[in-house]
KOLLUM-991664 format. One line per field, with one value per residue (C-alpha): residue in three letters; residue number from 1; x negated, y, z negated. Coordinates in steps of 0.25 Angstrom, whole numbers, plus 5000, padded with zeros to 4 digits. Each point is the difference from the previous one (the first is absolute). Example, Ala and Ser with C-alpha at 12.3 -4.5 7.8 and 13.67 -1.06 7.14 Angstrom:
! residues 2
type: [ALA, SER]
seq: [1, 2]
xx: [4951, 4994]
yy: [4982, 5014]
zz: [4969, 5002]
END
This chain:
! residues 409
type: [MET, VAL, GLY, ARG, ARG, GLY, ARG, LYS, ILE, ALA, VAL, ALA, GLY, ALA, GLY, TYR, VAL, GLY, LEU, ALA, MET, ALA, THR, LEU, LEU, SER, VAL, ASP, HIS, ASP, VAL, ASP, LEU, VAL, ASP, ILE, VAL, PRO, SER, LYS, VAL, ALA, ALA, ILE, ASN, GLU, ARG, ARG, SER, PRO, ILE, ALA, ASP, ARG, GLU, ILE, GLU, ARG, CYS, PHE, ALA, GLU, ASP, VAL, SER, GLY, GLY, MET, LYS, LEU, ARG, LEU, ASN, ALA, THR, THR, ASP, ASP, ALA, LEU, ALA, TYR, GLU, GLY, ALA, ASP, ILE, VAL, ILE, ILE, ALA, THR, PRO, THR, ASP, TYR, ASP, PRO, ASP, THR, ASN, SER, PHE, ASN, THR, SER, SER, VAL, GLU, ALA, ALA, ILE, ASP, SER, VAL, ARG, ALA, VAL, ASN, GLU, GLY, ALA, TRP, ILE, VAL, ILE, LYS, SER, THR, ILE, PRO, VAL, GLY, TYR, THR, GLN, SER, LEU, ARG, GLU, THR, ARG, GLY, ASP, ALA, ARG, LEU, LEU, PHE, SER, PRO, GLU, PHE, LEU, ARG, GLU, GLY, GLN, ALA, LEU, TYR, ASP, ASN, LEU, HIS, PRO, SER, ARG, ILE, VAL, VAL, GLY, ALA, ASP, LEU, ALA, ASP, ASP, SER, ALA, LEU, ALA, PHE, ALA, ARG, GLU, PHE, ALA, ASP, LEU, LEU, GLU, GLU, GLY, SER, LEU, GLU, ASP, ARG, VAL, GLN, LYS, LEU, VAL, CYS, GLY, SER, THR, GLU, ALA, GLU, ALA, ILE, LYS, LEU, PHE, ALA, ASN, THR, PHE, LEU, ALA, LEU, ARG, ILE, SER, TYR, PHE, ASN, GLU, LEU, ASP, THR, TYR, ALA, ALA, ALA, ARG, GLY, LEU, ASP, THR, ALA, GLN, ILE, ILE, GLU, GLY, VAL, CYS, LEU, ASP, PRO, ARG, ILE, GLY, MET, HIS, TYR, ASN, ASN, PRO, SER, PHE, GLY, TYR, GLY, GLY, TYR, CYS, LEU, PRO, LYS, ASP, THR, LYS, GLN, LEU, LEU, ALA, ASN, TYR, SER, ASN, VAL, PRO, GLN, GLU, LEU, ILE, SER, ALA, ILE, VAL, ALA, ALA, ASN, ASP, THR, ARG, LYS, SER, PHE, ILE, ALA, ASP, ASP, VAL, MET, SER, ARG, ILE, THR, GLU, ASP, ARG, GLU, PRO, LEU, VAL, GLY, ILE, TYR, ARG, LEU, THR, MET, LYS, ALA, ASN, SER, ASP, ASN, PHE, ARG, GLN, SER, SER, ILE, GLN, GLY, VAL, MET, ASP, CYS, LEU, ARG, SER, LYS, GLY, VAL, ASP, MET, LEU, ILE, TYR, GLU, PRO, ALA, LEU, ALA, GLU, ARG, SER, PHE, LEU, GLY, ASP, GLU, VAL, THR, HIS, ASP, LEU, SER, ASP, PHE, LYS, GLN, ARG, SER, THR, LEU, ILE, LEU, ALA, ASN, ARG, ILE, SER, ASP, ASP, LEU, ARG, ASP, ILE, GLU, GLY, LYS, VAL, TYR, THR, ARG, ASP, ILE, PHE, GLY, ARG, ASP]
seq: [1, 2, 3, 4, 5, 6, 7, 8, 9, 10, 11, 12, 13, 14, 15, 16, 17, 18, 19, 20, 21, 22, 23, 24, 25, 26, 27, 28, 29, 30, 31, 32, 33, 34, 35, 36, 37, 38, 39, 40, 41, 42, 43, 44, 45, 46, 47, 48, 49, 50, 51, 52, 53, 54, 55, 56, 57, 58, 59, 60, 61, 62, 63, 64, 65, 66, 67, 68, 69, 70, 71, 72, 73, 74, 75, 76, 77, 78, 79, 80, 81, 82, 83, 84, 85, 86, 87, 88, 89, 90, 91, 92, 93, 94, 95, 96, 97, 98, 99, 100, 101, 102, 103, 104, 105, 106, 107, 108, 109, 110, 111, 112, 113, 114, 115, 116, 117, 118, 119, 120, 121, 122, 123, 124, 125, 126, 127, 128, 129, 130, 131, 132, 133, 134, 135, 136, 137, 138, 139, 140, 141, 142, 143, 144, 145, 146, 147, 148, 149, 150, 151, 152, 153, 154, 155, 156, 157, 158, 159, 160, 161, 162, 163, 164, 165, 166, 167, 168, 169, 170, 171, 172, 173, 174, 175, 176, 177, 178, 179, 180, 181, 182, 183, 184, 185, 186, 187, 188, 189, 190, 191, 192, 193, 194, 195, 196, 197, 198, 199, 200, 201, 202, 203, 204, 205, 206, 207, 208, 209, 210, 211, 212, 213, 214, 215, 216, 217, 218, 219, 220, 221, 222, 223, 224, 225, 226, 227, 228, 229, 230, 231, 232, 233, 234, 235, 236, 237, 238, 239, 240, 241, 242, 243, 244, 245, 246, 247, 248, 249, 250, 251, 252, 253, 254, 255, 256, 257, 258, 259, 260, 261, 262, 263, 264, 265, 266, 267, 268, 269, 270, 271, 272, 273, 274, 275, 276, 277, 278, 279, 280, 281, 282, 283, 284, 285, 286, 287, 288, 289, 290, 291, 292, 293, 294, 295, 296, 297, 298, 299, 300, 301, 302, 303, 304, 305, 306, 307, 308, 309, 310, 311, 312, 313, 314, 315, 316, 317, 318, 319, 320, 321, 322, 323, 324, 325, 326, 327, 328, 329, 330, 331, 332, 333, 334, 335, 336, 337, 338, 339, 340, 341, 342, 343, 344, 345, 346, 347, 348, 349, 350, 351, 352, 353, 354, 355, 356, 357, 358, 359, 360, 361, 362, 363, 364, 365, 366, 367, 368, 369, 370, 371, 372, 373, 374, 375, 376, 377, 378, 379, 380, 381, 382, 383, 384, 385, 386, 387, 388, 389, 390, 391, 392, 393, 394, 395, 396, 397, 398, 399, 400, 401, 402, 403, 404, 405, 406, 407, 408, 409]
xx: [5161, 5002, 5005, 5005, 5014, 5005, 4988, 4999, 4998, 4999, 5002, 4995, 5008, 5014, 4999, 5003, 4989, 5001, 5015, 5001, 4988, 5007, 5014, 4994, 4992, 5011, 5008, 4990, 4992, 5000, 4997, 4998, 5001, 4992, 5003, 4997, 5013, 5012, 5011, 4994, 4998, 5015, 5005, 4993, 5004, 5014, 4998, 5001, 4989, 4993, 4995, 5008, 4998, 5012, 4994, 4997, 5014, 5005, 4992, 5003, 5015, 4999, 4993, 5012, 5010, 4993, 4997, 4984, 4993, 4988, 4990, 4996, 4998, 4996, 4993, 4991, 4992, 4988, 4993, 5012, 5001, 4986, 4997, 5001, 5002, 4994, 4999, 5000, 5005, 4995, 5009, 4998, 5000, 4986, 5003, 4989, 4992, 4995, 4990, 4993, 5002, 5006, 5012, 5001, 4999, 5001, 5014, 4993, 4989, 5009, 5009, 4988, 4995, 5014, 5000, 4986, 5003, 5010, 4997, 4986, 5004, 5010, 4997, 5003, 5005, 4999, 5012, 4997, 4993, 4986, 4986, 4992, 4991, 5008, 5003, 4986, 4995, 5009, 4995, 4986, 5002, 5010, 4993, 5015, 5000, 5015, 5003, 5007, 5006, 5012, 5006, 5014, 5006, 5014, 5010, 5007, 5014, 4997, 4989, 5006, 5006, 4984, 4997, 5010, 4996, 4986, 4991, 4989, 4994, 4986, 4992, 4986, 4989, 4986, 4996, 4989, 5009, 5007, 5010, 5004, 5001, 5009, 5009, 5000, 5006, 5010, 5004, 5003, 5008, 5007, 5005, 5003, 5009, 5007, 5004, 5011, 4991, 4996, 4985, 4993, 4987, 4990, 4986, 4990, 4988, 4991, 5006, 4992, 5005, 5014, 4999, 4996, 5011, 5010, 4994, 4998, 5014, 5006, 4991, 5004, 5014, 4997, 4993, 5012, 5009, 4991, 4998, 5015, 5001, 4991, 5006, 5012, 4993, 4995, 5013, 5007, 4990, 5001, 5015, 5000, 5009, 4992, 5009, 4997, 4986, 5000, 5008, 4991, 4988, 5005, 5005, 4985, 5001, 4986, 5007, 5014, 5013, 4998, 4995, 5002, 5010, 4995, 5001, 4995, 4988, 4995, 5004, 5004, 4993, 4989, 4996, 4996, 4991, 4994, 4996, 4992, 4994, 4995, 4995, 4992, 4995, 4994, 4989, 4988, 5006, 5001, 5015, 5009, 5014, 5003, 4998, 5009, 5011, 5000, 4999, 5011, 5010, 4999, 4999, 5013, 5008, 4994, 5006, 5013, 5001, 4996, 5010, 5011, 4996, 5002, 5014, 5004, 4993, 5013, 5007, 4998, 5000, 4999, 5002, 4993, 5008, 4991, 5008, 4993, 4986, 4999, 4991, 5008, 5015, 5003, 4990, 4999, 4985, 4997, 4985, 4992, 5012, 4997, 5011, 4993, 4988, 5009, 5007, 4986, 4997, 5014, 4998, 4988, 5007, 5010, 5013, 5010, 5005, 5012, 4998, 5010, 4995, 5009, 4990, 4994, 5007, 4992, 5007, 4987, 4988, 4987, 5009, 5010, 5015, 5004, 5015, 5008, 5011, 4999, 5011, 4994, 4986, 5005, 5007, 4990, 4988, 4995, 4992, 4999, 4988, 5001, 4988, 5011, 5013, 5012, 5015, 5001, 4995, 5007, 5011, 4991, 4989, 4998, 4994, 4991, 4985, 4994, 4990, 5007, 5001, 5005, 5008, 4991, 4988]
yy: [4864, 5002, 4987, 4992, 5001, 4991, 4991, 4986, 4990, 4985, 4989, 4987, 4990, 5000, 4994, 5008, 5010, 5002, 5001, 5010, 5009, 5000, 5004, 5011, 5006, 4998, 5011, 5011, 4992, 4991, 4985, 4988, 4988, 4987, 4986, 4986, 4995, 5004, 4997, 5011, 5009, 4998, 5003, 5013, 5005, 4996, 5007, 4988, 4998, 4987, 5001, 5003, 5015, 5008, 5013, 4995, 4994, 5013, 5008, 4991, 5001, 5015, 5000, 4991, 5009, 5013, 5005, 4999, 4998, 4991, 5001, 4986, 4989, 4986, 4992, 4987, 5008, 5005, 5007, 5008, 5005, 5002, 5008, 5015, 4998, 5012, 4990, 4985, 4993, 4986, 4992, 4986, 4989, 4996, 4988, 4995, 4988, 4992, 4992, 5014, 5006, 5013, 5006, 4995, 5013, 4994, 5007, 5013, 4998, 4996, 5012, 5009, 4993, 5001, 5015, 5003, 4992, 5012, 5011, 5004, 5013, 4997, 5000, 4987, 4999, 4986, 4998, 4985, 4995, 4996, 4998, 5011, 5006, 4995, 5012, 5006, 4986, 5002, 5013, 4997, 4986, 5005, 5015, 5006, 5012, 5001, 4989, 5004, 4992, 5005, 4990, 4999, 4998, 4994, 4992, 4988, 5003, 5015, 5003, 5012, 5007, 4998, 5007, 5011, 5001, 4998, 4999, 5004, 5000, 4995, 5001, 4995, 5005, 5002, 5011, 5005, 5002, 5012, 4996, 4988, 5008, 5011, 4988, 4993, 5013, 5002, 4985, 5002, 5013, 4992, 4990, 5011, 5007, 4987, 4999, 5006, 5005, 5015, 4996, 4987, 4997, 4998, 4994, 5000, 4992, 4991, 4987, 4990, 5007, 5000, 4985, 4998, 5009, 4991, 4987, 5006, 5007, 4986, 4992, 5009, 4998, 4985, 5002, 5006, 4990, 4989, 5007, 5001, 4985, 4995, 5008, 4994, 4986, 5002, 5005, 4987, 4991, 5005, 5003, 5015, 5010, 5005, 5012, 5005, 4999, 5007, 5011, 5002, 5000, 5009, 5011, 5005, 5010, 4995, 4987, 5005, 4992, 4997, 4988, 4991, 4989, 4986, 4991, 4987, 5007, 5010, 4997, 5007, 5005, 5008, 4997, 4985, 5003, 5013, 4995, 4988, 5009, 5009, 4989, 4996, 5014, 4998, 4991, 5003, 5010, 4997, 4998, 4992, 5007, 4999, 4984, 5000, 5007, 4990, 4987, 5007, 4998, 4985, 4999, 5007, 4991, 4988, 5004, 5003, 4986, 4993, 5008, 4996, 4986, 5000, 5004, 4989, 4988, 4995, 4999, 4987, 5005, 5016, 5008, 5014, 5012, 5010, 5012, 5009, 4998, 5015, 5008, 5011, 5004, 5007, 4993, 4989, 4997, 4986, 5001, 4998, 5001, 4996, 4990, 4992, 4998, 4994, 4991, 4995, 4996, 4993, 4993, 4995, 4994, 4993, 5010, 5000, 5014, 5006, 5015, 5010, 5010, 5006, 5007, 4987, 4994, 4985, 4990, 4996, 5007, 4992, 4987, 5007, 5001, 5014, 5004, 5012, 4996, 5007, 4993, 4987, 5005, 5004, 4987, 4990, 5007, 4994, 5013, 5012, 5008, 5015, 5010, 5010, 5000, 5002, 5003, 4986, 4994, 5008, 4989, 4988, 5007, 4988, 4992, 5012, 5000, 5013, 5009, 5012, 5008, 5014, 4997, 5007, 4999]
zz: [5301, 5015, 5009, 4987, 5007, 5011, 5000, 5008, 4990, 5001, 4989, 5001, 4992, 4996, 4986, 4987, 5002, 5015, 5001, 4988, 5005, 5014, 4995, 4991, 5012, 5010, 4994, 5006, 5010, 5011, 4994, 5008, 4991, 5006, 4994, 5007, 4996, 5010, 4991, 4990, 5011, 5006, 4985, 4997, 5015, 4995, 4986, 4993, 4990, 5000, 4986, 4987, 4998, 4995, 5005, 5013, 5002, 4995, 5011, 5011, 4997, 5000, 5014, 5005, 4996, 5004, 4986, 5002, 5013, 4999, 5011, 4998, 5011, 4998, 5011, 5002, 5009, 4993, 5012, 5003, 4985, 4999, 5013, 4997, 4986, 4990, 4989, 4998, 4986, 4999, 4989, 5005, 4989, 4994, 4992, 4990, 5005, 4989, 5009, 5004, 4986, 5008, 5007, 5014, 5007, 5014, 5003, 4997, 5009, 5011, 4999, 5000, 5013, 5006, 4997, 5006, 5012, 5004, 4991, 4996, 4993, 4990, 4986, 4993, 4986, 4993, 4990, 5000, 4987, 5002, 4993, 4993, 5011, 5012, 5007, 5000, 5005, 5012, 5003, 4999, 5008, 5011, 5000, 4998, 4991, 5002, 4990, 4986, 4988, 4993, 4989, 4998, 4986, 5003, 4993, 5007, 5004, 4997, 5010, 5007, 4987, 4995, 5013, 4997, 4985, 5001, 4987, 5008, 5013, 5002, 5013, 5002, 5011, 5002, 4992, 5008, 5012, 5001, 5011, 4992, 4987, 5007, 5006, 4986, 4994, 5011, 4999, 4985, 5003, 5011, 4990, 4989, 5010, 5004, 4984, 4993, 4989, 4999, 4997, 5000, 4993, 5011, 5001, 5011, 4997, 5007, 5007, 4991, 4987, 5006, 5002, 4985, 4996, 5006, 4995, 4985, 4999, 5003, 4992, 4988, 5002, 5001, 4986, 4995, 5004, 4995, 4987, 4996, 5006, 4990, 4989, 5003, 5001, 4985, 4995, 5007, 4994, 4986, 5000, 5000, 5006, 5013, 5002, 4986, 5002, 5013, 4996, 4988, 5008, 5012, 4990, 5001, 5011, 5005, 5004, 5003, 5002, 5015, 5008, 4987, 5004, 4999, 5011, 5006, 5005, 5010, 5014, 5013, 5012, 4993, 4986, 5002, 5012, 4995, 4987, 5007, 5010, 4989, 4993, 5012, 5002, 4986, 5006, 4993, 4992, 4984, 4996, 4991, 5001, 5016, 4999, 4987, 5006, 5012, 4991, 4990, 5011, 5002, 4985, 4999, 5010, 4994, 4986, 5006, 5007, 4986, 4993, 5011, 4998, 4985, 5003, 5009, 4993, 4995, 5013, 5007, 5015, 4998, 5012, 4998, 5008, 5006, 5001, 5012, 5006, 5001, 4992, 4996, 5000, 5014, 5007, 5011, 4997, 4997, 5002, 4987, 4991, 4986, 4999, 5011, 4991, 4989, 5010, 5004, 4986, 4998, 5013, 4995, 4988, 5009, 4997, 5011, 5002, 5007, 5006, 5002, 5011, 5009, 5008, 5004, 5013, 4997, 4992, 4993, 4995, 4998, 4998, 4990, 5005, 5002, 4998, 5003, 4992, 4986, 4993, 5004, 4996, 4986, 4998, 5004, 4994, 4986, 4998, 5009, 5001, 5002, 5002, 4998, 4994, 5009, 4999, 5008, 4988, 4989, 4998, 4998, 4991, 4991, 5013, 5004, 4997, 5002, 4994, 5004, 4988, 5005, 5013, 5010, 5008]
END
């Protein structure tokens, strides 16, 4: 399509989604990345990634060495970034608020206000996760036809890789608006051009359907995690071999040998909040399964805590070691990590814990000691909990409690 190259694009939010999107598009377009944290802005302009993402770090290193030229500038000045932009991508955080039973979308609305204060004509593409029906509601209440929604399907620590090798590209628009439909197709092509794939499955649909796609996709992933976790709970309670059962079940090609490794529960940026938001969107709609998925995660964490307690009852003053607060390997995200739910259960039982977390500068976390000394951590801990096994722990495997069967996420 004419005019896709050399666009002026602004991205609001320098988290996993925003930074990955800005890096991807800055190969071919001028991109201004806006964030309210000056230290993150400075790091990006110095080509130091403020998040743990190997592909972003590689691109930044190549930019510094001259092997790649990124047309990327980070700033805290939103007006400067938004003025004159053809496209503004909003990737600000939308945490789930249990009081309102919905995502807190105030950062999205604030970003839209900032854009429209200086730029009435830009197309705004929301990448933040939002409730079903949100974009259409904004278009109607604000009288703003240039609002679209495009869900992201990224993994922590591999956000740019997943943008370079997308499983699919979905863009939601007002299907009754020819201009919005044309731009939606153009934006989908823009993302495909930035990828390393020759051809990517693309879907342009209604914005409300696109919002539902995001929540239902992540809830299915949470369902799959919960299913294999409950399989593991059953096997552990009955003294059975979890690995053998999973292998036999997954030999069915309709099920497949993927995304089947037991854990302490699902967690991270997306799955906990997306499942709760989808459940809230089911208000006045009959359902049983969605609420069961949300409840199953808490049940799993309680089982893990009880199983741990059964293993330390003989010790007079047990000190349970927590190996990493992060959700996954190669991630720096502590938010909603499943091991923290297990820790809450253990804390309620009066268990003392020692945390090994080199990515945490503080020396305590919710009242528990944090250490950066791995040797001291391994020596002092009575039992060590690890959501995912690590080579760091191979020499003390007898001390390690994990439900990691296959050694992968």
